[in-house]
N, C-alpha and C positions, 0 to 999 in steps of 0.2 A: 738726811742725817749727815752725810758727807759734807755738804755745803755749810751746815751749822758749825761743825767742828773746825773747818777751815776758817770760817768767819771769827770764831772765838780765838783761834791762834793768832790771827792778824791783830785783833784788838789787844791782845796781851803784849805783843811786840810794840805796838804804838804806845801803850801805857808805860812801858819800861824804856822808852827811847831816850830819855834825858839822863838816866842813871848811868854812872860809869861802871864798867864791868870790873868784877873782882879779879885779883891776880890769880892766874892759873885756870880761869874759866874761859871756855871757848866762846867766841863771839857768834858762832853759827848754831847756837842751841835751838833757836826757834825753827829754823828750816828743818833740822833733824826731827824735831817733834812733829812738825807737819807731815814729813815723809812717813814717819811711823804711824801717825794717825791715818794717813791715806792708805798705807798698806793694811792696817788692821780693818779699816772700813771696807777695803776691797775684798779682804778675806771673808769678812762677815757677809758682804753682798754675794760673794761667790757661793758661800755656804747656803745663804738664803735661796739663791737662784737654783742651786743643786737640789735643795730640799723641795722647792716649789715645782721644779721639773719632775722630781720623783713623785710628788703628790699628783701632779697633772697626768703623769704617765699612768699612775695607778688608777686615777679617775677615768682616763681614756680607756684603759684596759677593761675596767669594770663596766663602763658605758658600752664599749664594743661587745663585751660578753652579754650584757643585758639586751642590746640590739640584736645580737646573733640569736639569743634565745627567743626574742620576740618574733624575729623573721622566721625562725624555724617553726615556732608555734603557729604563726600566720600561714606559713606554707602548708603546714599539716592541716589547718582548718580549711584552707582553699582546696587542698587535695581531696579532703573529705567531702566538701561541698560539690566539687566537680564530679567526684565519683557518684554522689547521690543524684546530681542532676543528670548525669549520663544514664544512670539506672532508670530514673523517671522517664527520660526521653526514649530509652530502649523499650520500656513498658508501653509507652504511648504509641511508639512506632509499631510494636507488635500487635497492640490492640487495633490500631488503624488498619494494618495489613489484614488482620482477621476480618474486620468489618468489610473492607473492600473485597476480600475473597468471597465472603458471604453474598455481597451485593452482586458481584460478577457471576457467581454460581446461580443465583436467583434469576438474574437477567438472561443468562444462557438457557436456563430451564424454560423461561417464558418464551424466548425466541424459538427454542426447539418445539414447544407446543404449538406456537403460531405457524411454524413451517410445516409441521405434521398436519395441522388442520387445513392449511392452504393446499398442501399436496393432496389431501383427501378430497377437498372440494374440486381441485383440478382433475383428479382421477375420475370423480363422479361426472364432471362436465364432459370429459373426453369420452367416457363410456356411453353417456347419453347421446353425445354427438355421433359417435360411431354407430350406435343403435339406430339413430335417425337416418344416417347415411346408408346403413345396411338395408333399412326398410325402403328407402328411396331407390336404391340400386335394385333391390328385389322387385319393387313395383315396376321400375323402368324395364328391367329384364323381362318381366312378365308381359308388359305392353309390347315390347319389341318381339318377344316370342309369338304373341298373338298376331302382330302385324306380319311377321315373317310367315307364320302358318297360313294366314289369310292370303298373303301374296303368292305363296307357293301353291295354294289351292287354286287361285285365279290363273296362275301360269300353267298349272296342270290342266285346268279346264280349257285354256286357250290352246295349249299344245295338242290336247286330245281332239279339240274341234278342228285345229289346223290339219292334223294328221288325217282326220276323217274326211275333210274337204279334199286333201291331196290324194287320198286313196280313191275318193269318188271321181276326182278329176282325172286320175290315171286310168280308171276303168273307162271313162268317157273317151279319153284321148286314144286309147288303144283301139277303139272302134272307128276313130276318125283318121283322116289322112294327115301325116306329119308335114307341116309347111317347111319351106326352105329357109324362111326367116320369120322373126317375131319382133313386133314393135313393143317396147317396154311401156307399161302403163303404171299408174300410181299404185304403190304398194307391192310392186313386183320385186323379185330378187332372182338371182341366177338359180338358187335352189328351187324356188317355186316353179320357175320356167322349166327346169330340168325334170321336176316331178310331173309337171303337166304333160310333157311329151315322153316321159319314161326314159329320160336321158340323164346320166350323171352330170352335175353342174360343172365338174372339172373338165368335161369334154367341151362344154360351152366356152370355158375360159381359154382352152387351147385353140378352139376353132376361131374365136374372135380376137385372139392375142390380147386378152384383158390382163393388165398388170395387177389391178386391185379389184377383187371380186365384189367388194362392197361399193365400188365407185361406178355405178351405172345410173343413167338418168332417163327421165320420161321422154319417149319419142325415139330413143336409141334403137337402132336395128340390130338384132341379135341373130346371127346365122345359126340355123338348126342343122346339125350333121344328120345325114340320111344313112340309115342302116342298110 
């Protein structure tokens, strides 16, 4: 608009260029008109800009208010959705925990039953083994007792027979003359030799300077002390 007004003013000056000015009229009328036009146009443009800025400010304020409302609404919706999702997840976690607790309790019960059953089986096996061992020990003890009794009976018979022989030998020797020496034969001992001649075997040890009474040999000469 400003450019059009300026263009019209220039054309007017050109059209009137050949005419002489009237007396008392200023020669600078056209420039003044142009300046006033420019000022008026500037004032109108300033007003328009101010009005436009005001309109834009109002529109921006309104848009910001709408966006704020929309954001607040969206945030409220998201908060509700998050709260609902959290509630669902909490319920699911609680349900899963309950299921796991039940499964663990059931597993523990089964394991307890299995352990109890295994312990019962082991107890029965140990009791049976102990009974078998007790029977075996009792049987072995009975056999050993029988063997010991039999051995004791044999030893008793042998001792009785030996004593009987020694007593008979003593009676015979008392009637015979006691020799000054005796030659050891197979099966002899200092005890037997002493019994044969009615002499304590300790005297034979002293008389013959024997260090070990059990260490005599066949053919050894044993001196017989004379009473």
